[in-house]
N, C-alpha and C positions, 0 to 999 in steps of 0.2 A: 797389258799383255806382259808378260814377262818377254826379256829378250831374244831366251832362250827356248824355252817352252816350244813357243811352234815350231820352227828349224830341225830340232830333235824328234820331236812324234812324227813331223812329214819325212823324216830323214827315217825312222823304224817303219811307219808306212811303205814309205818305196822300197826299200830295201826288203819287205816283207810280198812286195808287189814281186818284185826281180827272183826271188827264192821259187815263191811258186810260177814263174814264166820258166825257170830253169827246171823246175821239174815237171813241168811236159811237154819242153823240147822235146820235137822230133819225134812225137807218138801221132799217131793216125787216128781218127774216130774207132775203127774195129778195133784196133790197141786200146784204146783209152774207153768202151765197153766192156773190157773182157774185165772178168770178177778173178781173183786170184784164190778163194776161196769159197766157201758156202759159208753165206753169211758177214763179209767182205764187201766192201764197199768196190767198183769200180773207180777207176778213175773221172768218169764223166759223173757220176754220184756223188763221188768227191766237190767236185768245182759246183754242184748244183746246191751243195750244202754250205759251204763258204758263202756263196751270194746270197743263200738263205739270210745266214744268220747275218752277216756284214750289215745286210736290211733291217736285220733285228733290231742289231747293238742301235742303227742311227735312229730307227724311232724310238728307242727310251731314248736318247740322246732328247730328240724333236720335242715329247711327251714328259723328259725328264723332270720331277718336283723340285724348284730352285731353292737352293742352297741356302740359309742366311750368312755363311760366310762360305769364303773359300774352304777346299780340304785337299790339301795340296797333299800324296803320296808318296813320292819318289821309292820309301822301300815296299809298296804294295805295286807299284808298274812292274818293277824290276823280277820281286814274287810271283805277281802273273804271267810273265812273261817265260819263267824260268818253269813252273809247274802247269801251265798250257804245251810248251812245245817238247813237255817230258814225256816220249811216247810209250815211257814203262808201264806207267797209268793207266791203264782202259779207259774210258767214259762212253755210256749209250746217252747218244744224241737223244734229246724230248722230241716226242712225234712231230711235235710242229713245226720241227728243221728237218728231219728224214727227208730223203730225195725222192721223189715221186715220180722220175722220168721226164721232166719239164725240159731239162737241157739233153739235146739228141744229138749234137753236134760239138767238138772242141771250139770251132769257129766260136757258134753260140754261145758257148760257156766263156769266153773269153773275152766277149763284149760285153756279157752280163757283170762279171767280175770287175773289168774296168771301170766300168760305168757305178759299181760300187764301191769300187775302192776310190776313185776320183770325188763321187760322193764325199767318201770319209774325210781323205784329203780336203776337201774345199770346208768342211765342221773345223779342224783343224786349223788352218790359215786364217779363214774368219772368226772364226771363234775365240783360238788361243785360250789363255786362261780363264777367263770366261766359263770355261767346260768344267772347270773346279767347282763353277757353284751351280754345277746339273749333278744331279741325284739320281743314282738307278738301283735296281734290285736285281742280283742272278742269283740264281735259285742255288748255284754254288759253289760260289764266293761271295755272296752276302753284297752287303752296300759296296757302290763304285760312284765314281766321279765321273763325268763323261771324259776325261783326259783317259782314267784308266780303260774306260769301256773301248778307247780307240785304242789303246796297249792291249788290250784284250783280244781285239777286230787282226792286227796286226799276228801276232801271235796263236792264234787260231788257224789262219791261212799258213802259217807255218808250221804247223801242228799237221796240217793236211797237204802239205806238201813232201814233208815226211813220209808220212802213207802213201804216198804216188809213189815217191820211189822206192816206198820196201814194195808196193805193186810191181814195178818194173822189175827187180830184181826175182819176184820171184814168179812172175810169168814171163822173166829174158828177156824182157824189150829195152 
């Protein structure tokens, strides 16, 4: 394993976790359940979506095809982060990862998010550069290796942390 990959990726995952925590800090369940507008997700719905997507990304890594050679692409890692966190480009979530109301409190959402993020960090720590040999396919971003999938998970949580901040401004929280 490259000595730099694991700590860098873990730092990105942990910074994303802290950004998410900061976005929801101080909200109560009533505020978190409020939608800022028709067709916009509440904070609780954002949390559920983040948790669902992160679990889906992890399943891609677990079930990913084994690539014959490592496919490192630091430029794509940076590009994914920039593209995903850019909220000027709106995207509609696929039906499979849209919120269904299964997370009804912030406490439950935080537990679920922490469990999902802990698993992503564990994967990065235990599998390290071997994740470059795991192939996955994203409908929007195309072929990815396992490292890129985890960078995508971190950026995805940051994207929705920004959405939660936007919601808070709109709702006056």
